[in-house]
C-alpha positions as CSV (number, residue, x, y, z in Angstrom):
1,M,-32.4,-45.1,24.0
2,F,-35.6,-46.2,25.7
3,F,-36.3,-50.0,25.9
4,H,-39.8,-51.0,26.8
5,P,-40.0,-53.5,29.7
6,R,-42.1,-55.9,27.7
7,E,-39.4,-56.4,25.1
8,S,-36.8,-57.0,27.8
9,M,-39.1,-59.7,29.3
10,I,-39.4,-61.7,26.1
11,A,-35.7,-61.3,25.3
12,R,-34.9,-62.9,28.7
13,V,-37.5,-65.6,29.0
14,G,-39.4,-65.9,25.8
15,A,-42.6,-65.0,27.5
16,R,-45.4,-63.4,25.4
17,P,-45.3,-62.8,21.7
18,L,-44.6,-59.2,20.7
19,L,-46.7,-57.2,18.2
20,A,-44.9,-54.6,16.1
21,A,-47.3,-52.1,14.5
22,S,-45.9,-51.1,11.1
23,I,-46.8,-47.5,10.2
24,L,-46.3,-48.3,6.5
25,A,-50.1,-48.8,6.3
26,A,-51.0,-45.9,8.6
27,D,-52.8,-42.7,7.6
28,F,-49.9,-40.2,7.6
29,A,-52.4,-37.3,7.8
30,R,-53.1,-38.5,11.4
31,L,-49.9,-40.5,12.1
32,G,-49.6,-39.3,15.7
33,E,-53.1,-40.3,16.6
34,A,-52.7,-43.7,14.8
35,I,-49.5,-44.5,16.8
36,Q,-51.2,-43.5,20.0
37,E,-54.1,-45.7,19.2
38,A,-51.8,-48.6,18.5
39,E,-49.9,-48.1,21.8
40,A,-53.2,-47.8,23.7
41,G,-54.4,-50.9,22.1
42,G,-51.5,-53.0,23.2
43,A,-48.8,-52.8,20.5
44,D,-45.3,-53.6,21.8
45,W,-43.2,-51.8,19.2
46,I,-43.7,-49.3,16.4
47,H,-42.1,-50.5,13.2
48,L,-40.8,-48.2,10.5
49,D,-40.0,-49.4,7.0
50,V,-37.3,-47.3,5.3
51,M,-37.0,-47.8,1.5
52,D,-34.6,-46.0,-0.7
53,G,-35.9,-46.7,-4.2
54,H,-32.8,-48.8,-5.0
55,F,-32.7,-51.8,-2.8
56,V,-36.5,-51.9,-3.2
57,P,-38.5,-50.0,-5.8
58,N,-40.4,-47.7,-3.4
59,L,-39.4,-44.6,-1.5
60,T,-40.7,-44.1,2.0
61,M,-39.6,-42.3,5.2
62,G,-36.4,-41.0,6.6
63,P,-35.0,-39.9,10.0
64,V,-37.4,-37.0,10.3
65,V,-40.3,-39.5,10.6
66,V,-38.5,-41.5,13.2
67,E,-37.9,-38.3,15.2
68,A,-41.6,-37.4,14.9
69,C,-42.6,-40.9,16.2
70,R,-40.1,-40.6,19.0
71,R,-42.0,-37.5,20.2
72,I,-45.3,-39.3,20.0
73,T,-44.6,-42.6,21.8
74,R,-42.2,-44.2,24.3
75,L,-42.7,-47.6,22.7
76,P,-39.5,-49.0,21.1
77,L,-39.0,-47.8,17.6
78,D,-37.9,-50.7,15.3
79,V,-36.4,-49.3,12.1
80,H,-36.1,-51.7,9.1
81,L,-33.6,-50.4,6.6
82,M,-34.4,-51.6,3.1
83,V,-31.6,-49.6,1.6
84,E,-28.3,-50.0,-0.1
85,T,-25.2,-49.3,1.9
86,P,-27.2,-48.9,5.2
87,R,-24.1,-48.0,7.3
88,R,-24.3,-44.5,5.8
89,Y,-27.6,-43.8,7.5
90,L,-27.1,-45.5,10.9
91,A,-26.1,-42.4,12.9
92,A,-28.9,-40.3,11.6
93,F,-31.6,-42.9,12.5
94,V,-30.1,-43.5,16.0
95,S,-29.9,-39.7,16.6
96,A,-33.6,-39.5,15.5
97,G,-34.6,-42.0,18.2
98,A,-34.4,-45.5,16.7
99,D,-34.1,-48.2,19.4
100,R,-33.6,-51.1,17.0
101,I,-32.2,-51.1,13.5
102,S,-32.3,-54.1,11.1
103,V,-30.3,-54.3,7.9
104,H,-30.5,-56.7,5.1
105,V,-27.9,-59.4,4.5
106,E,-28.6,-58.9,0.8
107,A,-27.7,-55.2,0.9
108,D,-24.6,-55.2,3.0
109,G,-21.2,-56.7,2.1
110,D,-19.8,-55.7,5.5
111,L,-22.8,-57.0,7.5
112,A,-20.8,-57.9,10.7
113,E,-19.2,-54.5,10.8
114,T,-22.5,-52.7,10.2
115,L,-24.2,-54.7,13.0
116,G,-21.3,-53.7,15.3
117,A,-21.7,-50.1,14.3
118,I,-25.4,-50.2,15.2
119,R,-24.6,-51.5,18.7
120,D,-21.7,-49.0,19.1
121,L,-24.2,-46.2,18.4
122,G,-26.4,-47.4,21.2
123,A,-29.2,-49.2,19.3
124,R,-30.0,-52.9,19.1
125,P,-28.9,-54.6,15.8
126,G,-31.0,-56.9,13.7
127,V,-30.5,-58.8,10.4
128,A,-33.2,-59.1,7.8
129,V,-33.5,-61.8,5.2
130,N,-35.5,-61.9,2.1
131,P,-37.8,-64.8,1.2
132,E,-35.4,-66.3,-1.4
133,T,-32.3,-66.0,0.8
134,P,-31.4,-69.2,2.6
135,A,-31.0,-69.4,6.4
136,E,-27.3,-70.2,6.2
137,A,-26.6,-66.7,4.7
138,I,-27.0,-65.2,8.2
139,Q,-25.6,-68.1,10.3
140,H,-22.4,-66.1,10.9
141,V,-24.2,-63.2,12.6
142,L,-26.8,-65.0,14.8
143,M,-24.7,-64.4,17.9
144,S,-24.2,-60.7,17.0
145,V,-27.9,-59.6,16.6
146,D,-30.8,-58.9,18.9
147,T,-33.4,-59.5,16.1
148,I,-33.7,-61.9,13.2
149,L,-36.2,-60.5,10.8
150,V,-37.6,-63.0,8.3
151,M,-39.5,-61.4,5.4
152,T,-42.7,-63.3,4.6
153,V,-43.3,-61.2,1.5
154,H,-41.0,-59.7,-1.0
155,P,-40.0,-56.3,0.6
156,G,-41.2,-53.1,-0.9
157,A,-44.9,-52.6,-0.3
158,A,-47.6,-53.1,2.2
159,G,-50.6,-55.2,1.6
160,Q,-48.9,-58.2,0.0
161,A,-50.0,-61.8,0.5
162,F,-48.1,-63.9,3.1
163,L,-45.7,-66.5,1.5
164,P,-46.2,-69.8,3.4
165,D,-43.2,-71.2,1.6
166,V,-41.0,-69.1,3.9
167,L,-42.2,-71.0,7.0
168,P,-39.7,-73.8,6.8
169,K,-36.9,-71.1,6.9
170,V,-38.5,-69.6,10.0
171,R,-38.4,-73.1,11.6
172,E,-34.8,-73.6,10.5
173,L,-33.7,-70.2,11.9
174,R,-35.4,-70.9,15.2
175,S,-33.6,-74.2,15.4
176,R,-30.2,-72.7,14.4
177,R,-30.7,-69.9,17.0
178,D,-31.7,-72.3,19.8
179,Q,-28.8,-74.7,19.0
180,I,-26.2,-72.0,19.5
181,H,-28.0,-70.3,22.4
182,S,-28.3,-67.0,20.7
183,A,-30.3,-64.3,22.5
184,A,-31.8,-63.0,19.3
185,I,-35.6,-62.9,19.0
186,L,-37.2,-64.1,15.8
187,A,-39.5,-61.8,13.9
188,V,-41.7,-62.2,10.8
189,D,-42.8,-59.3,8.5
190,G,-45.1,-59.3,5.6
191,G,-48.8,-60.4,5.2
192,I,-49.1,-60.9,8.9
193,N,-52.7,-61.0,10.1
194,A,-55.0,-63.1,12.4
195,A,-54.9,-66.0,10.0
196,T,-51.2,-66.0,9.1
197,A,-49.6,-65.0,12.5
198,P,-50.5,-68.3,14.1
199,Q,-48.8,-70.2,11.3
200,A,-45.6,-68.2,11.9
201,A,-45.9,-68.7,15.6
202,R,-46.1,-72.5,15.2
203,A,-42.9,-72.2,13.1
204,G,-41.1,-70.4,15.9
205,A,-41.7,-66.7,15.4
206,E,-41.9,-64.5,18.5
207,I,-42.4,-61.0,17.0
208,F,-45.1,-60.2,14.5
209,V,-44.8,-57.1,12.3
210,A,-48.2,-56.1,11.0
211,A,-49.2,-53.1,8.9
212,S,-52.6,-53.4,7.2
213,A,-53.9,-55.8,9.8
214,V,-53.5,-53.1,12.4
215,F,-53.8,-49.7,10.7
216,A,-56.4,-50.7,8.1
217,H,-58.5,-52.9,10.3
218,P,-62.2,-52.3,9.5
219,R,-63.0,-51.9,13.2
220,G,-60.1,-49.6,14.0
221,I,-56.5,-49.8,15.1
222,A,-57.1,-51.1,18.6
223,A,-59.3,-53.8,17.3
224,G,-56.6,-54.8,14.8
225,V,-54.0,-55.1,17.6
226,A,-56.5,-57.1,19.8
227,E,-57.4,-59.5,17.0
228,L,-53.7,-60.3,16.3
229,R,-53.0,-60.7,20.0
230,T,-55.8,-63.1,20.5
231,A,-54.9,-65.1,17.4
232,V,-51.2,-65.5,18.4
233,E,-51.6,-66.0,22.1
234,S,-54.5,-68.5,21.7
235,D,-52.5,-70.5,19.3
236,S,-49.5,-70.4,21.6
237,A,-51.5,-71.5,24.7
């Protein structure tokens, strides 16, 4: 696995916010170019949303897309599994090049074992939590994960509106994490743009997953990354 130095820095000292460009909103006819534009524009991670048509209604990408992305970029590939029984797919995604894999607490009855399996395979484990799921549902794994992924929309489709009612949970999870001195970094995903990212940053988020705000920005992908970076870092200053 290749771990980018910028993600190592924030994991150690909580330095700069990280921007994860979600290819869910990218033009797949020119996916390679789009990812390269995001990387050149300053994105820190490439985020891949995997949906199985069961845990969420939509179907998206599989390991073959991860493998293609791995050949395109050396940025960390952050795979978000919105699937039932995610443990069945871990080895395939790690073999394809995933650096990080997040699984949903709502989808996995053996969450701790699945997170351990991700780490044993050589990737960094994360836990994802839906808007309606309380913070205490993942308390038992906060010391076992590298990423806490809070959904700020209902998972399943790009372009949804940010749910501000989730912000108290972001604050609570940041507090819970800090109290136990967990090394996990706190991410938000869903409806993230230049207006909503600062709200999440004030609540304690450190990683901002953005799809449409990057890949559907009217002035282009690099402009989308730059606008998000400015919004988050200006608010954090």
